[in-house]
N, C-alpha and C positions, 0 to 999 in steps of 0.2 A: 615550340623550343622552351614555353613554362614548364609544362607536364614533365619533359625530359630532365628539366635543371633539376626540377622535383627530385625526379629519380635518385640523384645525387648526392643527393642534399641526403634524401630517406637512407640511400644504403649505408649499413653498420651504425655508427652510432652519430654520423652528420647531422645533430641539431644544435642551431645556436644556443647557449645556454645551458648545455648540458653539464653538470659539475662534478668533476672528480674527488678521489681522494684527497684531504686538506685543502677542500676548497680550491682545487684548479681547474681551469679551463683548458681542455686539450684543444691544439692545435693541431686541425688538420693538411692533408697535404694530398694534390690533386697531380698525378704526372698526367700528361699529355701526348700522344703519340700522333702527328701528324704528316701527312705526304708532303708536303711543304708547309712554309709562312702562309697563312691563310686569315688574315684579320677579318673579312666581312662574315666570318662563321665564329673567331674564337673569340672577340671582342664583345661579341654582344651576349656569350656562353658566359664569360667571365662578369659582365655587367648583370647576368640575370642572377649570377652567386651572389654579387655584392648587394641585391636589392634583399636577397633575403637571408642577410648577415652574417654573409663568407666575405670578407677583403682581403685581397689579396695583400701581404706585408703584414698583416695584422692576424688574423690568427686563420689563416689560408696561405700556404706556402704551396708555389706551382713551381713546376719542375716539367719542360718539353722536349722533345728529341722531335728532330726533321729526317724522315725515312728515304725521302725519294734517293738521295746520291747513294746511299747502297739500303736496299730496302730487302737483302738476302739477312741483313743482322737486325728485322725488326723485333723479333721476338727476343733477342739479348738485348734489345735497348729495351723492350718491355722490362725483362728480369733486370735489368739497370734501375729503373723506375722502384720499380718491387723492393728491391732491397733496398733502397733511401728509403723505404717506409712511405708510398704512396698508398693509399687507402682505397683511393679510385682511382680507375682509369680512365681516361676518355678518350676515342682514337674518331682521326678521321680520316675514311676509306676503309672501304670491307677487309684490303688485306692488311691493315694493320690491327684491326679488330679480330682477324684472324691469330695474328702474330700474337695480339695480346692474351687470346684466350690460350692459346700453346705456352705461355707463358705461367697464366696462373689457373685454376679450374676454380678456384675460392674468390678473388678478389674483382670486387665490381664492376665490371665491363658496361662504360655508356659511349655508346656509338655515337656521336653529334653528326655524322654522315656515312652511309652507307647503301651499296648500290643492291644486291640480291642475300640478305644474310640466311635464310632460308636454304636457298639452293646452295647457298656459300658452307652449310654447316652451322652456323654461330647459331641458329635459333630452330626449335621444333615446329614453330608455324608465327604467324604475324601477330597473330591473337594471345597467342600463350608461349610464349620464347624458352620460357624454362631455362635451367642452368644460370648462367653469373654473366650473361650478356644480354642487353637491352637496349632502345635506345631508336633513331632515324634511318628510316628508307627513305631513299631518294625515289627509286623507280619501281622495288616490286608493286605489281597490282597494277600498275598503272597503264603498262603498253604505251609508254611517254615517246618511246622511241619509234616506231609506227605511226604515232599522231605527229613526229615531226617530217616525217614522207609526206602526206598528207597536206601539211602546213605550208611544204616549198610547192606541194599541188596550187595551193590556194595563190602562193607568189607570182606562179609564173604556169598559167591555166595549161601554157601549151607545152609544160614540161614532157620532156622524152627521158632525158638524162640525169643525173642527180649526183654531185660529188660529196662521199664521206669524206672527212678527215676525223679518223678513230683514233683516240688515244686512252680509252681504256683498256689497256693491255697488261700482260705481265711484264715486270712482276710487280709492277706498283698495283693493279686491280688483277682478282682471280680471272682464270680461262673461262671461267663459267659466265662470267659477266659478259666478257665480248660475244661468247658465243649467244646469249639471251638476247642480248640488246641488237646484233645484227640481224639473228633471227626475224626479230619484232620488223626490223626496216626493211627485210624484204620480202616478208610477207604484204607487207604494206604496199609495197614497190608492184608487185607482182599484182596483186587486185586493182593498181590505180596505170598497172602498164608503163611503167615507169624503170627504165633500164638505172643499175647502181653501182657505181663507180668507188670503190673503197680502199681509201689508204690506210694502213694502220701506221700512225707516228708514234715511237714509243722514246724517241731521242731528236735531239737538232738536227742530226745527220738524217735521219728518215726525212725528216717534216722539209729538207733541203730538198730530199730527191723525189717528195711526192709534190712539190710546189712547180719544181721542174716538169715532172710528167703532166701534172695537170694543167698548166700553161697549154700543152700540144691537143689536151683532150678536148671534146665537145660539149662537156657537163654545160647545161644551162641554171643552175643554182650550186650553193654548197652548203652543206652541214657540216657544224663542226662541234665535237666536245670537246669540253676541257680535259684536264691530265697531262702529265707529261710536258712537253716544250708547249702545248697550248694553253697551258696557263700560266707560261710566262709571259710579263708583258711584251718582250721583244717576238715572240714567236708569234702572240693573239697582233703584235700590229703588222707583220708579217704576211698574215692572212689576210687583213684588212685590207693590206696594200693590192694583191694580189685581185683582192675580189673587187678592190674599187677599179683595177685596172682595168680587168677583166670585164667591168658591168654587169658583175653577180650579185644576183639576189643571195642573200645570205643568213641561214637560221643558225642559233648556236643554243647549249642546253644549260648556258650559266647565264646569270645575268651578267655577272664580275668581267666575262669577255666584253659585255655587248657596252657597258659602262669604258671600258678599256679603251676601245675603239671611237666613241661617240666624240 
């Protein structure tokens, strides 16, 4: 996080103490494009900026847009932030980084979290992204979804059927991320001789239907991503209650899911 926060400060002329004409210091504007309010990520980022001399309300103005309720407008929201003078755009979610890049090829874009930026067309490579987009990737190059299958097998050595509640799906997440992540899981499951039962949950209605189906299924453990209704505290609580009722071991890919159910 420290290195990426520095990249924001280094973009353009974001350096505390820069003096402009007639001895004035310029205040800078940061636009944030996030799938949903996410204090565990946004708050430390703003704190890191503060540590480096940029304080919201003093020499840094921050304006955010939440895109998940209307993801199709994400590029329009990015343009709104740029029109209001954003010097840098910070994004949460690969789809929002894509939308920000559609809005501008010159304004610096820092991804606070993304999935597969190369495969999504945001970067030429992880080592040399090129263009105006940089930042953090959570999954690229890690094969972490396959490792989650192995972790479930460790929890349940006799595991034969693993349920997957997957919410990294369009429109909030690029289709390529669903394809890559589930491919990793299926390859690992084949190696470990485990059957996967996948439910894709983009909405509360789909989560309702998945829980109803999963209640009748013979799954012996559950893997759950964040995203969509599975990032909502009520949705997380419902899945936790389902696992407790079924006495199912569960694996989650985001720590905040565990904290909310602890």
